[in-house]
C-alpha positions in Angstrom: -84.2 182.4 -189.9 -81.2 181.2 -187.9 -77.7 182.5 -188.5 -75.8 179.7 -190.2 -72.3 181.0 -189.2 -72.2 182.6 -185.8 -68.6 183.7 -186.4 -69.9 186.3 -188.7 -71.2 188.2 -185.7 -69.0 187.3 -182.8 -65.6 185.8 -181.9 -65.5 182.2 -180.8 -63.1 183.1 -178.0 -64.2 184.5 -174.7 -62.2 187.5 -173.5 -59.5 186.8 -170.9 -60.6 186.9 -167.3 -64.2 186.0 -168.1 -66.0 183.1 -166.2 -66.3 180.4 -168.9 -68.9 177.9 -167.5 -72.0 177.8 -165.4 -70.4 175.7 -162.7 -70.1 177.1 -159.2 -67.0 179.2 -158.6 -65.1 180.9 -155.8 -63.7 184.5 -155.9 -61.6 186.5 -153.5 -61.1 190.3 -153.6 -57.5 191.3 -153.5 -55.5 194.5 -153.9 -53.1 194.8 -156.9 -49.5 195.2 -155.9 -48.5 195.8 -159.6 -50.3 196.2 -163.0 -52.3 193.0 -163.7 -53.9 192.0 -167.0 -57.3 190.3 -167.1 -56.9 186.5 -167.2 -53.3 186.6 -165.7 -52.2 184.3 -163.0 -51.4 186.0 -159.7 -49.7 185.2 -156.4 -49.8 187.1 -153.1 -46.6 188.9 -152.0 -46.5 191.2 -149.0 -50.3 191.0 -148.8 -51.0 192.1 -152.3 -51.6 190.3 -155.6 -48.9 190.4 -158.2 -48.4 188.6 -161.6 -47.2 185.1 -161.1 -43.9 184.0 -162.7 -44.4 180.3 -162.0 -46.8 177.9 -160.3 -48.3 177.3 -157.8 -50.6 180.3 -158.2 -53.1 182.0 -155.9 -55.7 182.5 -158.6 -56.6 184.2 -161.9 -57.5 187.9 -162.3 -61.1 188.3 -163.5 -62.2 190.9 -166.0 -64.3 193.8 -164.8 -67.7 194.6 -166.3 -66.8 198.1 -167.4 -63.9 199.5 -169.4 -61.5 202.3 -168.4 -61.6 203.7 -171.9 -62.6 207.2 -173.1 -65.2 206.9 -175.9 -64.8 203.1 -176.2 -61.6 203.3 -178.2 -60.7 199.7 -179.1 -57.0 200.0 -178.5 -57.6 201.4 -175.0 -60.1 198.7 -174.3 -57.6 196.0 -175.4 -54.9 197.4 -173.1 -57.2 197.8 -170.1 -55.9 196.2 -166.9 -55.9 196.6 -163.1 -53.4 199.2 -161.9 -51.4 199.0 -158.7 -53.6 199.7 -155.7 -56.9 198.8 -157.3 -59.1 196.1 -155.7 -60.1 193.3 -158.1 -61.6 189.8 -158.2 -59.4 186.7 -158.2 -60.9 183.4 -159.3 -59.7 180.7 -156.9 -62.0 177.9 -158.0 -63.8 177.5 -161.3 -63.4 177.8 -165.1 -62.1 181.0 -166.6 -60.8 182.2 -170.0 -57.1 182.9 -169.9 -54.3 184.1 -172.2 -52.2 181.3 -173.6 -48.5 181.8 -174.6 -48.3 178.6 -176.6 -50.7 176.4 -178.5 -52.7 174.3 -176.0 -55.0 171.3 -176.4 -58.2 170.4 -174.5 -57.4 168.1 -171.6 -53.8 169.2 -171.1 -52.5 170.2 -167.7 -51.6 173.9 -167.5 -48.8 175.8 -165.9 -47.7 179.4 -165.8 -45.0 181.1 -167.8 -42.7 184.0 -166.7 -45.3 186.6 -167.7 -48.3 185.1 -165.8 -49.9 183.6 -168.9 -50.7 179.9 -169.2 -49.1 177.2 -171.3 -49.2 173.4 -171.4 -47.3 171.8 -168.5 -44.2 169.8 -169.2 -42.7 167.0 -167.2 -41.7 168.3 -163.8 -43.8 171.6 -164.1 -46.1 172.5 -161.2 -49.7 172.2 -162.4 -52.0 175.2 -162.1 -55.1 173.7 -163.8 -56.4 171.9 -166.8 -57.4 173.3 -170.2 -61.1 172.6 -171.1 -60.6 173.9 -174.6 -57.9 174.2 -177.1 -56.3 177.6 -177.8 -53.8 179.1 -180.2 -50.6 181.0 -179.1 -51.6 184.6 -178.3 -55.3 183.7 -178.0 -57.4 182.4 -175.1 -58.5 179.0 -173.8 -60.8 177.9 -171.0 -58.9 176.9 -167.9 -60.3 175.0 -164.9 -58.5 175.9 -161.7 -59.0 174.7 -158.1 -57.9 176.3 -154.9 -54.3 175.1 -154.2 -52.9 174.8 -150.7 -49.2 174.8 -150.5 -46.5 175.6 -147.9 -44.8 177.7 -150.4 -45.8 180.7 -152.5 -44.3 180.4 -156.0 -42.8 183.9 -155.9 -41.6 183.8 -152.3 -37.8 183.4 -152.4 -37.5 182.9 -148.7 -37.6 179.5 -147.1 -40.7 179.9 -144.9 -40.1 177.2 -142.3 -41.5 179.3 -139.5 -39.7 180.3 -136.3 -37.6 177.5 -134.8 -37.6 176.8 -131.1 -34.8 178.5 -129.3 -33.6 175.3 -127.5 -33.6 173.4 -130.8 -32.2 175.6 -133.6 -32.0 172.7 -136.1 -35.7 172.4 -136.1 -35.5 168.6 -135.8 -38.3 166.7 -134.0 -35.9 164.9 -131.6 -36.5 165.2 -127.9 -33.9 167.5 -126.2 -34.5 166.3 -122.7 -31.9 164.2 -120.9 -32.8 161.0 -119.1 -32.0 161.1 -115.4 
C-alpha cells in the first residue's frame, strides 16, 4: 500500500548544501578561510574560501556525507559546518539546496545577503543564480548557479586593475611615442 502523505515520514525540504537535481554539475575543492555553513555562498580571498557578503560569488558550500557529531545529537548535527582550514567542496555549476533569508518564489533571480545566505534579487542587485523552487524565510530553496567570470571579487576591496606600465602611469591606451 502506498504512503498517501509522504510528509509523515520525511521533510519536503532538502538539507542545505545538497545537490538538488540530476543535471550535471561542477565542483571545486577549496580550503576554508573561516567557518562556513553548508549551503552558504563563498568567495575566494587570499587563496581561501570565506562566506560571501554580496554577489558575485565563487560558489556554494556543499554538505558533507558525514556528520561531526558525537552520538548523532540533533542540535550538534544542525550546527555542523566547515571549520577554518578544512578542505571542502564548492559547487560552481549546478543546482543546490541553499538557505534563504527571505521568502522566495520559483523563477526569481537570487542574490546574496550579508551573511552569505540567498534572497530574491532586487533592482540593481548582482545576480548569483535563479531559484528553481519556492522557499520560506529561514528554510531552504533549490538554487541553480552557473560559473561566473568577473574582473572583480565581491569581497575584494582593492581596485584590481593590474600593474600599470611604468611609462604610462595613467593606464590609458594612448600611444606614448612622439612622431619624428
